[in-house]
NUVEXRO-634710 format. One record per residue (C-alpha): residue in one letter; chain; x, y, z. Coordinates in pm, 1 decimal. Layout:
<atoms>
 aa ch       c1       c2       c3
  A  A        X        Y        Z
...
</atoms>
This chain:
<atoms>
 aa ch       c1       c2       c3
  M  A   8455.7   4909.3   3062.1
  R  A   8341.3   4628.4   2816.2
  D  A   8363.0   4372.6   3093.9
  S  A   8171.5   4572.2   3328.9
  T  A   7884.2   4618.3   3076.7
  N  A   7882.7   4242.5   3004.9
  F  A   7856.2   4154.9   3375.3
  T  A   7569.4   4394.1   3413.1
  A  A   7377.3   4240.4   3141.9
  Q  A   7459.0   3888.9   3280.4
  Q  A   7320.0   3988.0   3617.6
  I  A   6992.7   4140.6   3459.0
  C  A   6938.0   3805.6   3268.3
  T  A   6996.8   3599.9   3578.9
  L  A   6748.0   3805.1   3776.5
  V  A   6480.2   3765.7   3517.7
  V  A   6522.3   3384.6   3503.7
  V  A   6486.8   3367.3   3899.9
  V  A   6179.0   3587.6   3891.4
  L  A   6009.2   3378.7   3633.0
  S  A   6104.1   3057.5   3804.3
  F  A   5961.0   3189.0   4137.0
  V  A   5633.0   3287.0   3960.6
  H  A   5607.7   2946.0   3794.7
  I  A   5655.4   2770.5   4133.1
  S  A   5396.8   2995.7   4295.9
  F  A   5128.9   2897.3   4043.9
  I  A   5202.5   2526.3   4087.1
  F  A   5184.3   2565.4   4456.8
  I  A   4841.1   2739.6   4450.1
  Y  A   4695.8   2475.1   4200.9
  Y  A   4818.0   2197.6   4429.4
  L  A   4637.9   2354.5   4748.1
  R  A   4308.7   2423.6   4548.9
  N  A   4284.0   2062.8   4428.9
  L  A   4359.6   1938.0   4776.8
  D  A   4068.3   2146.5   4911.2
  I  A   3837.5   1986.6   4648.2
  S  A   3942.6   1632.4   4713.1
  A  A   3886.8   1681.0   5097.8
  S  A   3543.3   1832.5   5042.3
  F  A   3441.2   1538.6   4811.8
  L  A   3553.8   1278.6   5074.0
  Q  A   3368.1   1463.5   5339.3
  F  A   3054.7   1458.3   5105.2
  Q  A   3090.6   1080.6   5038.3
  Q  A   3105.7   1015.4   5418.4
  E  A   2796.0   1216.0   5484.7
  Q  A   2574.4   1020.2   5240.6
  P  A   2383.9    713.7   5361.7
  S  A   2512.7    372.9   5235.9
  V  A   2317.5    210.5   4943.1
  P  A   2285.1   -158.0   4935.3
  D  A   2419.0   -357.3   4652.8
  Q  A   2191.6   -363.8   4335.9
  T  A   2173.3   -740.7   4323.7
  E  A   2075.7   -751.2   4696.0
  R  A   1798.6   -485.4   4637.3
  T  A   1644.5   -675.7   4357.3
  S  A   1664.3  -1006.8   4527.4
  S  A   1504.7   -876.7   4857.2
  S  A   1226.0   -717.9   4671.1
  S  A   1131.8  -1002.7   4430.9
  S  A    844.5  -1126.9   4619.0
  R  A    682.9   -782.1   4654.3
  G  A    741.2   -720.2   4272.0
  A  A    568.2  -1063.6   4197.8
  A  A    283.2   -968.5   4416.3
  A  A    251.7   -630.8   4250.9
  A  A    248.9   -783.1   3913.3
  E  A    -39.1  -1013.2   4012.4
  L  A   -243.7   -709.4   4128.2
  G  A   -153.0   -523.5   3805.6
  T  A     25.4   -230.1   3971.9
  P  A    381.8   -135.5   3968.0
  D  A    601.5   -172.7   4265.0
  P  A    828.1    133.8   4294.1
  S  A   1092.5    -60.1   4503.1
  V  A   1151.5   -310.4   4220.1
  T  A   1430.6   -215.3   3990.7
  V  A   1391.2   -314.9   3626.3
  T  A   1719.5   -410.7   3450.9
  P  A   1716.6   -330.7   3062.4
  A  A   1765.0   -630.0   2845.4
  P  A   2089.7   -667.2   2669.1
  V  A   2109.1   -547.7   2302.3
  E  A   2129.2   -892.6   2185.9
  K  A   1799.1   -979.5   2342.2
  L  A   1633.5   -675.4   2223.2
  S  A   1746.5   -743.9   1870.4
  A  A   1594.5  -1107.8   1907.1
  L  A   1265.0   -959.1   2029.2
  N  A   1254.3   -706.6   1739.8
  K  A   1297.1   -990.3   1493.5
  S  A   1014.7  -1202.7   1655.9
  A  A    776.5   -911.0   1673.3
  P  A    528.9   -877.0   1374.1
  P  A    648.2   -613.7   1134.8
  T  A    474.6   -281.4   1091.1
  D  A    443.1    -50.6    790.9
  A  A    691.1    194.7    942.0
  K  A    968.1    -86.8    964.9
  L  A    890.5   -230.5    624.0
  D  A   1063.3   -140.5    297.3
  R  A    862.1    -98.8    -31.6
  C  A    800.3   -413.9   -238.0
  P  A   1053.7   -477.9   -499.6
  D  A    957.6   -418.3   -871.1
  P  A    913.3   -651.3  -1046.0
  P  A    783.4   -876.7   -770.3
  P  A   1009.0  -1179.1   -722.0
  A  A    754.2  -1449.5   -703.3
  L  A    599.8  -1414.1  -1054.0
  V  A    607.3  -1733.0  -1255.6
  G  A    513.6  -1594.6  -1616.2
  P  A    288.5  -1787.3  -1858.1
  L  A     -0.3  -1968.6  -1700.6
  R  A   -212.7  -2257.8  -1779.2
  I  A   -573.9  -2137.1  -1759.0
  E  A   -845.7  -2409.5  -1798.9
  F  A  -1224.8  -2386.4  -1741.2
  S  A  -1327.3  -2761.5  -1790.4
  D  A  -1336.2  -2839.3  -1421.5
  P  A  -1573.4  -2639.5  -1204.0
  V  A  -1443.8  -2480.4   -879.3
  S  A  -1618.4  -2421.2   -552.9
  M  A  -1623.5  -2101.6   -337.8
  D  A  -1496.7  -2326.6    -42.2
  T  A  -1201.4  -2439.9   -241.9
  I  A  -1101.3  -2084.1   -327.7
  R  A  -1143.1  -1973.6     25.0
  A  A   -931.9  -2252.2    159.4
  E  A   -650.1  -2176.5    -93.7
  N  A   -638.5  -1813.7     -7.9
  P  A   -613.7  -1802.2    379.8
  N  A   -444.6  -1463.0    387.1
  L  A   -739.5  -1285.9    237.1
  R  A   -941.2  -1052.8    471.3
  E  A  -1302.3   -974.0    479.5
  G  A  -1431.7   -807.8    149.8
  G  A  -1161.5   -977.4    -70.6
  R  A   -881.9   -753.3     86.0
  Y  A   -521.3   -827.6     83.1
  K  A   -192.8   -670.9    155.4
  P  A    157.7   -812.2    153.2
  K  A    304.9   -881.8    505.4
  D  A    682.1   -847.5    441.2
  C  A    693.6   -511.8    225.9
  I  A    475.5   -213.4    147.2
  A  A    286.8   -244.3   -170.0
  L  A    379.9    -21.3   -456.1
  Q  A     10.9     65.1   -522.0
  K  A   -336.2     38.4   -344.8
  V  A   -565.8   -116.9   -615.0
  A  A   -936.1   -156.9   -636.8
  I  A  -1054.4   -430.2   -881.7
  I  A  -1400.3   -339.5   -997.9
  I  A  -1614.0   -603.9  -1170.6
  P  A  -1961.1   -519.4  -1341.0
  F  A  -2160.3   -818.3  -1271.8
  R  A  -2508.8   -981.5  -1326.4
  N  A  -2601.9  -1343.0  -1333.9
  R  A  -2240.0  -1467.5  -1389.9
  D  A  -2189.8  -1669.3  -1074.1
  E  A  -1980.9  -1957.5  -1254.6
  H  A  -1758.8  -1696.3  -1428.7
  L  A  -1701.0  -1522.5  -1088.0
  K  A  -1582.9  -1857.6   -942.9
  F  A  -1315.6  -1899.4  -1217.2
  W  A  -1211.0  -1519.9  -1177.6
  L  A  -1166.5  -1559.9   -817.3
  Y  A   -985.9  -1890.4   -839.2
  Y  A   -715.7  -1769.4  -1075.4
  L  A   -700.4  -1402.0  -1005.7
  H  A   -651.9  -1398.6   -615.7
  P  A   -313.9  -1603.5   -627.9
  I  A   -197.0  -1384.9   -926.2
  L  A   -268.9  -1062.2   -733.3
  Q  A    -91.6  -1191.6   -414.5
  R  A    219.7  -1281.4   -615.3
  Q  A    213.4   -941.7   -765.2
  Q  A    231.8   -797.4   -397.7
  L  A    -60.8   -564.2   -429.0
  D  A   -243.5   -391.2   -157.4
  Y  A   -591.0   -474.2   -332.1
  G  A   -955.0   -534.6   -277.5
  V  A  -1216.7   -695.9   -502.6
  Y  A  -1550.0   -527.0   -576.7
  V  A  -1832.0   -722.3   -765.8
  I  A  -2091.8   -451.9   -859.4
  N  A  -2400.3   -625.8   -914.0
  Q  A  -2693.8   -469.4  -1119.2
  D  A  -3026.6   -540.8   -957.7
  G  A  -3341.1   -563.3  -1165.0
  E  A  -3415.0   -672.7  -1518.3
  F  A  -3344.0   -358.6  -1723.2
  R  A  -3077.7   -337.2  -1977.7
  F  A  -2720.8   -393.3  -1842.3
  N  A  -2537.3    -59.5  -1802.2
  R  A  -2165.2   -163.1  -1765.1
  A  A  -2019.5    187.2  -1756.8
  K  A  -2240.9    296.8  -1490.0
  L  A  -2151.2     -1.0  -1271.1
  L  A  -1788.9     84.9  -1310.2
  N  A  -1852.5    439.0  -1186.6
  I  A  -2048.4    292.5   -886.7
  G  A  -1751.4     68.6   -808.3
  Y  A  -1515.2    354.0   -810.3
  V  A  -1740.1    541.3   -555.1
  E  A  -1805.9    247.6   -338.9
  A  A  -1444.1    121.2   -313.3
  L  A  -1334.8    463.2   -200.0
  K  A  -1576.6    434.3     93.4
  D  A  -1354.8    152.4    221.5
  Y  A   -998.7    255.4    147.2
  D  A   -791.9    529.3     -2.8
  Y  A   -737.0    333.3   -324.3
  E  A   -482.1    497.0   -581.9
  C  A   -538.6    278.1   -881.5
  F  A   -872.4    117.5  -1023.5
  I  A   -868.8   -192.0  -1241.1
  F  A  -1198.2   -220.2  -1442.5
  S  A  -1234.4   -586.5  -1532.7
  D  A  -1495.4   -792.6  -1715.0
  V  A  -1569.1  -1101.4  -1520.3
  D  A  -1500.8  -1337.4  -1818.2
  L  A  -1134.0  -1240.6  -1872.8
  I  A   -849.6  -1426.8  -1704.5
  P  A   -491.5  -1332.3  -1764.5
  M  A   -260.1  -1590.3  -1892.5
  D  A     65.8  -1425.0  -1762.3
  D  A    116.9  -1293.2  -1401.1
  R  A    372.1  -1049.7  -1527.5
  N  A     82.0   -849.3  -1661.9
  I  A     81.2   -647.2  -1335.3
  Y  A   -261.6   -521.8  -1226.3
  K  A   -154.3   -172.0  -1140.8
  C  A   -164.6    174.7  -1292.1
  S  A     97.9    382.3  -1471.7
  S  A    165.3    753.4  -1581.8
  Q  A    -98.4    687.0  -1864.6
  P  A   -416.2    497.0  -1874.6
  R  A   -333.0    132.1  -1934.4
  H  A   -524.8   -120.4  -2132.6
  L  A   -437.0   -478.0  -2006.8
  S  A   -624.4   -717.3  -2212.0
  V  A   -454.4   -655.5  -2542.0
  A  A   -439.5  -1013.9  -2675.8
  I  A   -764.0  -1231.9  -2611.7
  D  A   -776.7  -1585.7  -2744.5
  K  A  -1125.5  -1489.3  -2900.5
  F  A   -952.9  -1243.5  -3127.3
  G  A   -672.9  -1474.4  -3224.3
  F  A   -434.7  -1300.3  -2947.2
  R  A   -424.5   -986.8  -3139.8
  L  A   -555.2   -642.6  -3072.9
  P  A   -888.6   -597.7  -3247.0
  Y  A   -841.8   -226.5  -3312.3
  T  A   -611.2     36.4  -3170.2
  Q  A   -894.5    240.2  -3024.4
  I  A  -1025.5    -29.9  -2782.1
  F  A  -1013.3     37.4  -2418.8
  G  A  -1243.4   -238.9  -2283.9
  G  A  -1213.9   -568.4  -2128.2
  V  A   -949.5   -510.0  -1862.5
  S  A   -827.7   -151.2  -1804.3
  A  A   -656.0     59.5  -1547.8
  L  A   -675.0    421.2  -1427.7
  T  A   -551.6    628.8  -1145.1
  K  A   -786.6    833.3   -947.2
  E  A   -650.5   1143.8  -1114.8
  Q  A   -693.7    991.1  -1467.5
  Y  A  -1038.1    876.6  -1393.1
  L  A  -1150.4   1216.7  -1264.8
  H  A   -985.3   1396.1  -1540.6
  I  A  -1221.6   1239.0  -1798.3
  N  A  -1520.8   1268.0  -1546.9
  G  A  -1540.1    893.8  -1515.2
  F  A  -1761.1    704.3  -1766.2
  S  A  -2088.4    772.4  -1939.4
  N  A  -2397.7    665.2  -1757.4
  N  A  -2602.1    655.0  -2061.7
  Y  A  -2489.4    318.9  -2246.6
  W  A  -2770.8     70.7  -2187.0
  G  A  -2712.6   -279.6  -2342.8
  W  A  -2395.5   -410.3  -2513.0
  G  A  -2156.0   -195.4  -2700.4
  G  A  -2025.8    151.2  -2728.0
  E  A  -1911.5    236.8  -2372.5
  D  A  -1556.8    137.2  -2414.3
  D  A  -1516.6    335.4  -2731.8
  D  A  -1671.7    621.0  -2535.0
  I  A  -1400.6    581.5  -2276.0
  Y  A  -1135.1    579.7  -2544.2
  K  A  -1265.0    910.4  -2690.8
  R  A  -1272.3   1067.4  -2359.1
  L  A   -912.9    989.3  -2295.5
  A  A   -815.8   1118.4  -2655.1
  F  A  -1007.3   1444.7  -2615.6
  K  A   -809.3   1503.6  -2287.3
  R  A   -486.3   1438.6  -2491.5
  M  A   -411.6   1127.3  -2273.6
  F  A   -217.0    828.3  -2430.4
  I  A   -287.1    439.4  -2368.7
  S  A     -9.2    222.1  -2261.4
  R  A    -17.5   -151.1  -2303.5
  P  A    182.4   -471.7  -2245.5
  N  A    314.1   -656.6  -2528.2
  S  A     93.7   -917.5  -2706.4
  I  A    282.2  -1210.4  -2499.3
  V  A    243.0  -1061.0  -2157.2
  G  A    -98.2   -924.8  -2232.4
  R  A   -258.1  -1255.2  -2336.3
  Y  A   -608.1  -1329.9  -2188.5
  R  A   -849.4  -1626.1  -2207.0
  M  A  -1221.3  -1550.2  -2238.9
  I  A  -1468.1  -1769.6  -2077.0
  V  A  -1697.8  -1890.0  -2358.6
  H  A  -2061.1  -1782.5  -2307.4
  H  A  -2377.9  -1653.6  -2487.6
  R  A  -2466.0  -1296.8  -2449.5
  D  A  -2671.9  -1227.2  -2155.5
  E  A  -3049.4  -1158.5  -2158.1
  K  A  -3127.9   -784.3  -2125.2
  N  A  -2777.5   -709.9  -2272.7
  E  A  -2882.9   -663.9  -2627.1
  P  A  -2682.0   -430.2  -2852.8
  N  A  -2747.3    -72.6  -2761.6
  P  A  -2951.9    110.0  -3021.4
  E  A  -2829.1    446.1  -2910.5
  S  A  -2443.7    373.5  -2909.3
  F  A  -2362.0    553.5  -3241.5
  N  A  -2560.7    847.7  -3144.6
  N  A  -2390.2    869.1  -2801.8
  L  A  -2056.2    828.3  -2955.0
  M  A  -2103.6   1114.7  -3174.2
  R  A  -2185.1   1353.1  -2896.9
  T  A  -1896.2   1235.7  -2649.9
  L  A  -1711.8   1568.5  -2675.5
  Q  A  -2033.7   1772.0  -2595.4
  T  A  -2144.1   1550.5  -2319.4
  M  A  -1845.1   1412.2  -2129.6
  N  A  -1819.7   1713.8  -1891.8
  K  A  -2179.1   1654.1  -1770.4
  D  A  -2241.6   1276.6  -1813.7
  G  A  -2023.2   1077.5  -1593.0
  A  A  -1892.3   1071.6  -1233.6
  N  A  -2054.7   1416.8  -1151.7
  S  A  -2393.9   1287.1  -1281.1
  L  A  -2400.5    945.8  -1109.4
  V  A  -2728.0    851.2   -950.6
  Y  A  -2803.7    509.2   -802.0
  Q  A  -2931.4    324.9   -487.5
  I  A  -2763.0     49.2   -293.8
  V  A  -2980.0   -243.8   -246.0
  R  A  -2735.6   -444.2    -18.0
  V  A  -2358.2   -508.0     45.1
  E  A  -2214.5   -846.7    113.4
  K  A  -1863.5   -889.9    247.1
  D  A  -1713.4  -1226.4    184.6
  Q  A  -1357.9  -1340.7    229.4
  L  A  -1321.6  -1337.1   -154.2
  Y  A  -1494.4  -1015.6   -245.4
  T  A  -1719.6   -728.1   -145.9
  K  A  -2050.6   -743.4   -343.8
  V  A  -2244.7   -435.5   -385.7
  T  A  -2592.0   -489.4   -535.6
  V  A  -2728.1   -170.1   -679.8
  D  A  -3038.4    -10.2   -848.3
  V  A  -2893.3    172.3  -1149.1
  G  A  -3249.1    313.3  -1273.3
  K  A  -3364.0    240.6  -1614.2
  P  A  -3302.8    379.3  -1979.5
  A  A  -3493.8    656.3  -2112.0
  Y  A  -3549.8    476.0  -2443.5
</atoms>
């Protein structure tokens, strides 16, 4: 009985194996037939297509037509253009002039700085010499580095009247310094027309407005024309706080005369300038306007940053005080009222008339009528 049962089980197992083998062989056979049909269809499709000439032959046979089409300035649809190899494209990209989209930001600090400089005023310089030595300047005294994107766009504002020789020295020394500092900059000489008392602060306000008509400057350097930096590491750019650059002038023994000073050469961002409503328009004659600027900064709880007394050294061109720039008799009274007047006397109350604008390779000179004092 046990043998019969075992035999029956053996038969069942054998039958299952046979059935499974049959099913497996059937699937393989069907898959083979389907692939055979696809291959036959593909061969038939290939035989029905017209023959295509070799790519080299086609290009060669149409070269004369392509040349004729090129001369006429119209493309020939029968000419095949073969893309340049990757190596050739790379070479073309290297030879192409760089654009801002391809450039990195300029390094900080700039790599071409030399540090302390020898500044002399004994030998006169000519405008032609300065132009020849600065071939990369564009009209209006504009410059931007070619191999990187400048960290800041800077407008240098110079209040001016009857200082042509001083301006030559300023341009002679500053343009090479500013280019080594890799700034995207422009130089604006704001020339006061007429014979009324000089108004330095109002000219600075005018320079701010006129510079922004040319370019979206981010930083504004307000510089007297007779101050030349003695170290190119004193970068003409703005910082998170208002910056006073001319901290150690030879006239004062290379020391800061007093801590509240903000005259000579200083830097403000657009936001900092607007936050204090620019500068007062009411300081006619010498003195007081730079102390007014300091008080505006203090009232707005802003702090002054400065380079150290080695990097921040300057030479001043020796000169006599200009005519029509006598000491301001109202400066003391104006300073006593800074807090009360600063929100209505400044950038928002600026009135002037443009007399003429001159675009030189070395600078933009804006001659303006600033009006006359009330006293």
